N, C-alpha and C positions, 0 to 999 in steps of 0.2 A: 429449516436452515439452520446452520451451525452459525451461532455468534462468533465463534473464535476464528471460523472461516474468513466470515466477512469482516472483522477486524484485521486478520492478516493478508486478504486480499486490498484491503485499504491502505494500508502502510507500506506495502509493497509497491502501490502506485504511485503514492505520495513519492517513496524514495526514488522510484525510477524516473517519474515525470516533473516534478517539481525541483528548480535550480538551487542549489545550494550556494550561498553568496561565499562560502568561504572553500567551493570545490573540495570538499573532502572524501575520502575514500578514493579505491583503485578500479580502474573497469578492465575487464578481459575476457575474452572469448575462448571456451575450451570446443574442441572439434574432435568429433566421435565419428567413427566409420558403423552405420546400420548393419544388420543381418537379417533383417525380417523375423528376428525373435527377440531380441533384447528390449524391453522397454525401459528399465532404470537406467539412467548413466549417474556416475559419480563426479562432482566437480572437483579440479585442481586445487581448491583454495578454502581454507576454514573461513568462518566469519564472513560467509555470504549474506549480503543483507535483502538483496531482491535480484530478480531475473529481470531484464531489461529486454531482450529480443531471444527467439527461439527459430530457427529454421531447420527444414528438413527437406533438401534437393530444392535448396532456395526460395522454398515457399513460407513466407511468416505464418507462424502456429499461434493459437489463441489460448490463452491461459484459461484452466478448467475444462474448456470444450476438446483440446488436443493433448494436453500435458496439465500435471500438478507439482507443485515443488515443497520438498521438506528441507527447510532452511537450518533445520538442528538446533535450534535456538534453544533447545532445552538442554542439550548437551553439546557446547563449543567444541569437544574434541573430536567430534564426528564430522566427516565430509558433506555438507549438503547434496541432495541428489536430485534429478528431473526425471520424473517418470511420463511416460506416453501414454496415450490410451489406447494407441494401436502402434505396435511396433514399429521404428522407420523400415525403410526396405533397404535390401542389400547396398551398399556403396561405399566409395573411399571418401571419406570426411565428407559427408554429406548431412552430416547432423551438427548445426552450429547453436551454442547456447552463451550469450554474451549477459554477464552478471556484474554486479558492483559489491565490492567487499572491503573490509576493514572498517575504518570510522564513518560514521554514519550520524544524522542530523534529526532525523525522523525517528519518534518513538510513540508506542500506544500508551503511553501515560504523561504524567506531569515531569518536568525537569527536576532534579534534585536542587534543594535551594543552596545547598555549598558548593556548586559548580563554580570555576573559575571563570571569569568574564570572556576569556578566549574560547570556551566552549558554545558559545553564543556565535552566530544566530541557533535557534534551535525550534522544531516543529513539533507539537504533541496532536496526537488523537484521542480525546477523551471520550468514553460513553457516558452519556446523560440518562436517559430513559427509553422506555417504551410503551406501546399499548395497540391491544389485538381488538377488533371489532369485525363485526360479520359485514361483508362487502354488500349485502342485500338480503331481503326476507325471501326470496327466490335462487339463491346459488348457496352450494355448500360450501362457500368458500371464506375464508377468514384474511382480511388485510392487517398485518401488523407495522405499525411506524416506528423506527428506530430513529434516536436523535443523538449526534454526536457533534463535539466542539474540536473544530480545528484551530489551534491556538498558535501563534506567531510570536517569537521573544529574539528581541536584537536589541541593540544599543540605541537605535535612530528609528525615528517614526516614519521614516520613507521605506526602510528596510522592510518594517512590519509589514507596512501595506502593500507594498509591492510583491512580499511572500503571498498575502493573502489573494492579492487579485489572482496570482498566476494560479491558486488553489480552487479560486472560484471559476475561473474561465475553464480549468481542466473538467472540472465537475460540470459545468454546464455543457461541454463539447463532449463528455463521452459519458454521463451519467445514466446512458441506458446500456452501456456496453459491458457493464460488469457481470461476471460468471455468479458468483454467490447470491444476487438476489435476482428476482423475475421480474421485477419493475422497473425502478428508477431510482437514481440519487439524486437530490439536487439541493443547493444551497437557498437557506430560507431567513437567514438574518445575521448581521455583523454587530457585535458589540462593541462598547467605547475603547477606545486606547487611553491606556493607564500605566502607570509607575508600578513595578512590581516590589513591594514593601520588603519582602524577604530576602530582596537582591541588592540591598543599600539604594533602592531607586535608580540606579544606574540600567536596569534593563525595563523597558516598555514591552507590553502584551496587549495583544487584540484576539477575540475568537471569530471566528466564521462559525455558525451551527448550520448543519446538515441535515436533511432528512432522509431516511432510507425507506424507501416503500417493498415489501414484500407480503404477495399473497400465495395462499398454498389453499389444500382441500380440510376442510375439519377434519 
């Protein structure tokens, strides 16, 4: 399993499904015509942060299984692409890709301490640790557990709790549907609510620890 791909999928899922209290960024749908040959389609905006919906002939497609995404985050001057596992069939405007672009509030790291207060709320995904063990003495399988903190930052305790509760519900309801891992993602613990000393005690934060199970052959 590629850890970078796992983090990418988790971040994209949070960006697509957790409500931003400030409703930052923009949403757009690009429409393409399939030709039974083309698999990669280039989106019309720079700075795409996540894909929220992909349809072919009106049928919703699944990330990883039906398509992959290259957000071009390492080179923001390039336009992001969506690549299908199987080329969409010939049709007029039969491929739809809905995405969010522009400003976002979810990042795979801690917020900078010099951010102005109007940049909050923020949501961070931070890798904590991992461990691998044989699943049993009779199976040639290794089970790896990855631990992450999802950390919410806001100026009100109510907002922090509301964000993390939405994250928890998302993981509980969809923890078995992620493509990058074979097993399950689940919340395992909630940390204390506290003030951020590096942010003049005006911003509160709280973490939700999640555990990712992944099983593979030795």
